[in-house]
C-alpha positions, 0 to 999 in steps of 0.5 A: 497530485500528492506523493508518497513513499512505500516500505516493505522492508525487503531484505534478500539473502545473504544476511548478517547479524547487522542486516536488519538493523541497517535496513531499518536505520536506512529506511528512517534516514530515507523518510527523514530526507523525504520529509525535508524535501516535500514528500507528502506521505510515508507508507509502511506495510504489515506482514508476518513470516514472509522472509526476504519479501517483508521484514515489517511485522511491527509497523507501529514501532517503525512509524513511531520512530519516523514520527520523531525524525519528521515534521510534516510527512503523513505516516501511513499504515498501509495496512494494519491487519485487522485479522491478526490484531485485536481491535482494541490494540489497533485503536490503542496503538494508532491513537498513541501514534497519532498523538506523538506525531501531532496528528499525522496518521493515515489508517489503512486497514486490511485482511492479511494476504495468505495462509502463510500469515493467517494460519499461525494466528488460528485464522482461516483464509476463507474467513478473512473478509468476514473477520475484517468487516467485523473488526471494522465495526468493532474498532472504529467507534473506539476512537470517538466513544469514551466507553464502547462495547461490541458483540459481533460474529468474531469479536466480543468486547465488553464495555471499556474505555479505550484510551488514549484517543487520537488527535485527529477527530473523529479518527485518522483518515481510512484506507483499504488495500486494493491489490485486487483491482475489483477491490477499488469499488469495494473501498468506495462502497465502504467510503474509504480511500483506495490503495492500489497498484499502478494502472498500466495506462491512461485509459485504465486510470480513468476507468478505475478512478471513475468507477471509484468516485461513481461508487463513492458518490452513488453507492456508499454503504459504511460498515459503521459510523465513521468519516469517509475518505474519498481518495485513490492512490496508486503504488508504482515501482520507482527509480529516478535517474539522469537516464532511463538505462541508469534508472533500470540498472538501479531498480532491479529491486522492483522486479524482485518485489514482484517475483517474490510476491508471486513465489510466495503465492504460488509455492508457499508456505515454505519451511523457514530458511529452505528457499533463497528467494534472491537466488531463485530470482537470479535464475528467473532473470535469465528466462525470457519472462525475466528479460521483459519490462512492462514500461508502466513503472515510474522508472527512468529519467525525469522526462520519462517519468513526467510523461507517465505522471501526466497520464495519471494526473489526467486520470485524476489519481489523487496520490502516487506512492513511489516504491524503491526500497525493494530487493537490493536497491541501495540506500544511496541510490534510493536517496539520490532518486528521491532527491532528483524526483523532488527537484525535477518533477514534484513541484510542478505536480504539487502546483496543480493540486488545487485544481485537482481538489476543485475537480474532486469537490465538484464530483463529490457535490455531483456538479460533475458527472463522471462517465461510466467506463467498463473496467473489465478490459482493465481488470487483469494482472499488471503487464510485465509482472513475473510469471512463475510456473509451479506444479504446486497448487495452494490455497493462497496461490493468488496472494496479494499484499494486504488485500481485502479482496475475496479469494475467488477474484484475484487480480494483483 
């Protein structure tokens, strides 16, 4: 397997004038460390107006800064919102980043998550899948055609030369955010990599990986002409320490990540500054639901995490993305966790990556036929995710991070 790290740029209250500056600088330090000790990917989200949960509204700027501090690590947009960004600007910014990073960009594309984000851009929540698909058709040919024009349902673009062009030809590898498990099949159907949250056990991993590759091989239908990217990655809460107890003590941010996400979905949008998410989280932690642990996260000692990684490896997951910049997890703990994981765990899984690539190539060549496993038993919200009761029913009650799924089938 390959390994990535993941950034929302979470910033729970209270803040001071230096809080955002410190957050971004420390995140860059963490990515620089990850590059130096062998991590494969650094992923950065795009969100708007989600205070405390995500102060990452300009990922192209952050990733550009990261590109100048690193040499090898891949720089992933996880994701760019094709709803709130004009396709031409996406092509221009991504190509520029690819050039200054010497061809290290991964291009995740998504819709945006909720009315909180979409309505200020004069977008309707119910249109976001259609806007996304139209955006894909408009933007991708801009990477490899010197001159391009497009007329679609939402985007009309006159004949222009979109410059510069990316270093990677015909374009950086393509991904789709799959916060809803059903979207994993959709990503495969469109020939793109799937960025999903971690499965709860080996049976779920095998079911969804098989569903992804069977769809990719047998039912692929691209939206336009682009290079397919057969990959499935999973994001997991992460903290690696000498003992399980120490890891859970230092990984409080992972639970805040889940809590804040659900709070925005069930009660948002909020008037700016009217809700202290961290205080609400402290109250929730005292409830029975707040005392539970799911146990599926990659939080614990190296021995504990190894057992869970072996399950993901057995399920043929391509990449594991580690999320420990969350809540108030400290910079020092994040760096120590990344270092311990790289020292104790990463080498053995990297060493078996050639075997996995051989398996994948055999699947893509139809030399191996994967079992069709019913995914319905595994199509539910992650065990242990916070439950937040709310009397307020909103259109975006099932908000998920950067999803491209339809609102009527939400599964985080």
